[in-house]
C-alpha positions as CSV (number, residue, x, y, z in Angstrom):
1,X,34.6,30.8,103.8
2,X,32.0,32.8,105.7
3,X,29.3,31.1,107.6
4,X,27.5,34.4,108.2
5,X,24.2,33.2,106.8
6,X,24.6,29.5,107.6
7,X,21.5,27.4,108.0
8,X,22.1,24.6,110.5
9,X,20.6,21.2,109.5
10,X,18.3,19.9,112.2
11,X,17.0,16.8,110.3
12,X,17.6,15.4,106.9
13,X,15.2,12.9,105.2
14,X,16.1,11.1,101.9
15,X,13.0,10.9,99.8
16,X,14.4,9.6,96.5
17,X,17.6,7.9,95.4
18,X,18.0,7.8,91.6
19,X,20.4,6.9,88.8
20,X,21.5,10.6,88.4
21,X,20.1,12.5,91.4
22,X,19.1,12.0,95.0
23,X,16.4,14.2,96.6
24,X,16.2,15.0,100.3
25,X,14.2,17.4,102.6
26,X,16.2,19.1,105.3
27,X,14.7,20.9,108.3
28,X,17.0,23.9,109.0
29,X,17.6,26.5,111.6
30,X,17.9,29.9,110.0
31,X,20.4,32.6,111.2
32,X,17.5,34.4,113.0
33,X,16.6,31.3,115.0
34,X,13.5,30.5,113.0
35,X,13.2,27.1,111.2
36,X,12.4,26.2,107.6
37,X,12.4,23.3,105.1
38,X,14.7,22.9,102.2
39,X,14.0,20.6,99.3
40,X,17.5,19.7,97.9
41,X,18.9,17.7,95.0
42,X,22.3,16.0,95.3
43,X,24.1,15.6,92.0
44,X,27.5,14.1,91.3
45,X,28.6,17.0,89.1
46,X,29.1,17.3,85.4
47,X,31.4,18.6,82.7
48,X,30.8,20.6,79.5
49,X,33.1,20.9,76.5
50,X,33.6,23.9,74.2
51,X,35.0,21.9,71.3
52,X,36.4,24.0,68.4
53,X,37.3,22.6,65.0
54,X,40.3,23.7,63.0
55,X,37.7,25.6,60.9
56,X,36.8,27.5,64.0
57,X,33.4,25.9,64.3
58,X,31.7,25.0,67.6
59,X,30.8,21.3,67.9
60,X,27.3,20.9,69.2
61,X,24.8,18.2,69.8
62,X,21.0,18.3,69.4
63,X,19.1,16.1,71.7
64,X,15.6,15.8,73.2
65,X,15.3,17.0,76.8
66,X,12.3,15.3,78.5
67,X,12.1,18.0,81.3
68,X,11.6,20.6,78.5
69,X,9.5,18.3,76.2
70,X,11.6,19.5,73.3
71,X,15.0,19.2,71.6
72,X,17.7,21.8,72.2
73,X,21.2,22.3,70.8
74,X,24.0,22.1,73.4
75,X,27.7,21.8,73.8
76,X,28.7,18.2,74.7
77,X,28.3,17.5,78.4
78,X,27.9,14.6,80.8
79,X,27.9,13.7,84.5
80,X,30.9,12.7,86.5
81,X,31.3,9.0,87.4
82,X,32.1,8.2,91.1
83,X,35.8,9.1,91.7
84,X,36.4,10.3,88.2
85,X,38.3,13.6,87.7
86,X,36.5,16.2,85.6
87,X,39.2,16.3,82.9
88,X,38.8,12.5,82.4
89,X,35.0,12.9,82.2
90,X,35.5,15.7,79.7
91,X,37.7,13.5,77.4
92,X,35.3,10.6,77.7
93,X,32.1,12.7,77.0
94,X,33.7,14.5,74.1
95,X,34.5,11.2,72.4
96,X,31.2,9.5,73.3
97,X,29.0,12.4,72.1
98,X,31.0,13.6,69.1
99,X,33.5,11.0,68.1
100,X,36.3,13.5,68.6
101,X,39.4,13.5,70.7
102,X,41.4,16.7,71.4
103,X,45.1,17.6,71.3
104,X,44.4,20.2,74.0
105,X,41.8,20.3,76.8
106,X,42.0,23.4,78.9
107,X,40.0,24.2,82.0
108,X,37.8,27.3,81.6
109,X,35.6,27.7,84.7
110,X,33.3,25.8,87.0
111,X,30.0,27.0,88.5
112,X,26.9,25.7,90.4
113,X,24.0,25.4,88.0
114,X,21.1,26.0,90.4
115,X,22.4,26.7,93.9
116,X,19.0,27.4,95.3
117,X,18.1,23.8,95.4
118,X,20.9,21.7,93.9
119,X,24.6,21.1,94.5
120,X,25.4,20.3,90.9
121,X,28.7,21.8,89.8
122,X,29.7,21.9,86.2
123,X,33.3,22.0,85.0
124,X,33.8,23.7,81.6
125,X,36.7,22.8,79.3
126,X,37.8,24.1,75.9
127,X,39.0,21.4,73.4
128,X,41.1,22.2,70.4
129,X,43.1,20.2,67.9
130,X,40.1,17.9,67.3
131,X,40.6,14.6,65.5
132,X,37.9,12.1,64.5
133,X,38.3,8.7,66.1
134,X,37.8,5.5,64.1
135,X,36.3,3.4,66.8
136,X,35.0,6.1,69.2
137,X,33.6,5.2,72.6
138,X,29.9,4.5,72.4
139,X,27.5,6.9,74.2
140,X,24.8,5.8,76.8
141,X,22.1,3.4,75.5
142,X,19.4,5.9,76.4
143,X,21.1,9.0,74.7
144,X,20.3,10.0,71.2
145,X,22.2,12.9,69.8
146,X,22.7,14.5,66.4
147,X,26.1,16.1,65.8
148,X,26.4,19.6,64.3
149,X,29.1,22.2,63.8
150,X,28.2,25.9,63.8
151,X,30.0,29.2,63.5
152,X,29.8,31.7,66.3
153,X,27.3,33.8,64.3
154,X,25.2,30.8,63.7
155,X,25.3,30.0,67.4
156,X,24.1,33.5,68.3
157,X,21.2,33.1,65.9
158,X,20.3,29.8,67.5
159,X,20.2,31.5,70.9
160,X,17.8,34.1,69.5
161,X,15.7,31.3,68.1
162,X,15.8,29.6,71.6
163,X,17.2,26.4,69.9
164,X,20.2,27.0,72.2
165,X,18.4,27.6,75.4
166,X,20.5,26.2,78.3
167,X,22.9,28.1,80.6
168,X,26.1,26.1,79.9
169,X,25.8,26.5,76.1
170,X,24.9,30.2,76.3
171,X,27.8,30.7,78.7
172,X,30.1,28.9,76.2
173,X,29.0,31.1,73.3
174,X,29.5,34.3,75.3
175,X,32.9,33.0,76.5
176,X,34.0,32.5,72.8
177,X,32.7,36.0,71.9
178,X,34.9,37.4,74.7
179,X,37.9,35.5,73.4
180,X,37.4,37.0,70.0
181,X,36.8,40.5,71.0
């Protein structure tokens, strides 16, 4: 990996340690010798699941997102627990948020969500052969979601209406379009 544009950390100050994220401010030396400040978010990473029913519908959840002050429709997702492998997180989050388990869970891609200020990486999986679980794992106490299943055409319309309005879900929809076409 190239270090051509590396910014060397001079000092690092933790300014917040939270349940999900930590925030720090780093003083860095730039490649040209100048210095600058970087406000950075440390995140444990996350998974997202493109869950497809036998009827070829995409399993989605609608939930309120406080940062946006509105509800949006998303593919199921959740953060990694310490030491947890992404595939295990994906299985757990799928069951917690949707009540489904999958016959197959295939890795699709991973990417950094906002590399300008955060190190969050999201691992995307495709789940097929879905089965409803009698006594599904319960979701987080502070998480309220409504389950829905939509066709690809319906999902594209939801993007146009900005009801689907997050990168992971839009990426998932375009991934499915590519698979079809």
